[in-house]
N, C-alpha and C positions, 0 to 999 in steps of 0.2 A: 807528221809526214812519214818522218825514220822510223818510229813503232809501230805505222800502219807496212810499210814497209820489208819489216824487221818479220811481221805476223805473217805475211803470205812468203819470206823465205822458209820460215818454221813447214810452214802449211805444204811448201811444195818440197821439202825436202821428208815429211810423213810422208806425202804420197810417193816418193820416188824411190822409199824403201817396201810398197805395198805391191809387188808385180799383178795380182787379180784386178786389183782396183783399176791399174794403169791400163788394164788390157782390155776390160769394163768401157773407162772411159774412150779411150785412142784404137778399139778396137771392132767393139760391139755394133756399134751404129753399120762401121760398112760391112758384117758378118751379115747381121741381118738385110741392109740392100743387097747385097747380090742375091741370098734367097729370095727375096721381094722377083729380083730378076728374072728366077731362075722358075719360081713358079711360074710366070711366065712365057718360057722360053717360045718361043716362036710368034710370038705375040709382043713387038717391041713397042708395039702402037701404045698398051697400057702403060708398060714402064716409062715409056717418056711422058706421059700423060699425067700418073699419079706418081712419079719417079721425087721428079721439084717436090713435091711435097713431105714425103718420105723423107727426102732429105733433112729437111726442117726438122719434122715429127721426130727425130729419131735420137738426134745428141738432146733433144729439149726432154723429152723422157729420164735419160741415162742420168744427165746433169742435176737434175729436178730428185732423183732419187739417189744419184752419191753423195750430194751436197745437204740431205734432210741427211741421212743416216748420219754423216762424218760429223756434222753439230750436234745430234745429241749425242753418240758418242762421245765426244771431247766433253758434254757438261756430265753425263754422267758417270765418266772416268775423275769428275772435279778440276779436269782441265783447265776448263775456263774460270773458274773459279779463281784458283791459281793465279789468272794469270790480271783476272780483275783486282784484284789487289794490289797488285803494279799501280805505277801511270797511268799504264793502257788505258785510253776510255773505252767506253762500248763504240764510237762511231770508227776507233782504229781499229777495232778488233774486226768490226764485220767487216771493215775496208779491205783490211786484210783480208781474209776468207772467199772474200767479192775478189778481187786481183788475184788469187792463188786461181782459184776453179774456173774463175775469167783465163786463163792462161790458158786449164786445161783443156776450158772448151774451145779453146781459140782451134789449139791444137785437132782436137776432134774433127769439128769443123771443117779443116784446112785436110785432113785424113778421109773423113768419109767424102768430101764431094770429090777431091782428085779422085778415089775410087770410081768412082758413081760419073763421073766425066769423062775419064780417061783408062777405066779399066772396066769398067762399064757399059761404055757409051750411051749414057742417057745424053739426048738430043735437047739442046739448050742452046739459043741463043747470045746469050750473057753468060757467058760460064760466072765472071767476075762480082756478077749484081746477087746470082745464084749463092755463092761461097758467103760474101758480104750477107745474107739475109739465113745464111745457114749458122754460122759463128753468133750472130745478136740471138738468133733461137734459143743456142746454146747456151748463152749469159741470162735467157731468160728464165729457162729452167734452173740454173744457176741461182738466180734473184730470190724466185719460188720458192726454193728448197732452203733457200734461207729463210726466208719467214716463215714457212710453214714449221720450220723446226723447230722455233719457240713454243708451238703448241703440244708437242709430242712429248711423251714420256718417258717413253723407251723408242729403240730403234725400231724394232716391230711398228709402235703406234707411228712411228714417221714413215714406214711402207703406207699403211693403210690411209695416209693422207692420197694417196694417189687415186683410189675411186672418187676422192671429192674434187682435187684438184684439177688433175689429167686428162679423167678420163671424159668428164662434161667438154670438158674444149675438145678432146677427140670430134665428138656428138656433135656437135655445135659449129667447128669452125670451118664446113661448108666441104670436108672430105669425102663426107657418104652421101652428102645430098649437097646439091644449092644451096649457099643460106637465103635469098629469097623466093625458097618456094617453101621454109617451115611455117609454119602458125604465126603469127604477127607477138608474141607471149615470145617462143621461144629464140624470133630474130633479132629482137631487145637484148635478149641475154646475151646472143653471139657475137650482139656491136660492143657490150662491154669486157668481155673475154679477146686476151690479148694474141690466142694462139688464132681467134678469124683473120687476124690481120697480114700473119705471116702465108696465113694456107691459101690467103687470096693474093698476094703479091707472088708467090710460086707459080699461082694457075696463071699470072698475067703474064710471067716472066718466061713458062717452058713456052709461052706462042708469041713471044714479043720480043724486038732486040732493041728496043725505044726504053731510056729511062722515063715513068713521066714522073707527073705531077702525084696519081695516087701513088707509086712505088716511094715517092719521098715524107709521103702521108703517114705512109701505114711505118716507115721507118724510121720517123720520130715517133709514132706512138710505143711503138714498140721499147725506142728504146727509153723515152719517156716509164714508160711501166716497170723497168727495168730499175733505174735510178726511184722510183717510188718503191718498191718490192726493198730493195735496197736500204731505203731510209726508215722505213717500217719497222723491219731487220733491225737496226739496231736497236729503235725503242722499244722493241719487247725482247730483247734479250733479258734472259734470267742466267743466274752464275749457277745453279745449279739442278737438278731435277729435284724438287721437294718429295 
């Protein structure tokens, strides 16, 4: 466990010396939310209806990109190979990265939620639940980024995984059309995609101030997906890019 926390501290120190990554992680979701808000300036009902979903979507996308690209860079630079020649185990290494980027995701979600609710006047009934799902959604992006980085040989390939992993989830999660209205096959696929449960939860929280059993189930599914993705990432981790 000590080696895991040592790894996470090293990753956080690296991030602290990269102001562009910090700005992307902490500020970009808030900037995108503000842009979305003012696109529909004068139509607050649209922002209040779609804004909660955006609050989960933007951090998910940003953390997926940052995490996957960073892991590929660590591998191509030989950093992972050097670390794995030490007593550090693969699970401890992935755990360290997951903790570090999980902390970054927490900060990101707190900032974007605070901006949306208190600066952009997003009208929600249960702010604490919105923040909770925003954090879990950002951590989900981190977990999937760790997993997908194992299959990319270059940073450019890591970015190319976004159309494969992220875009289908955006199209089928219920953001563009209700999931019940999708053809049966697409509805089945949607049920297997974690972002669908996040979107369903944000939609429910936008109109209710009651914590329901559905929200608890969705939260459990999202947390389970994070755990499974991190476990698979530790199993598929390679020392270096061939």
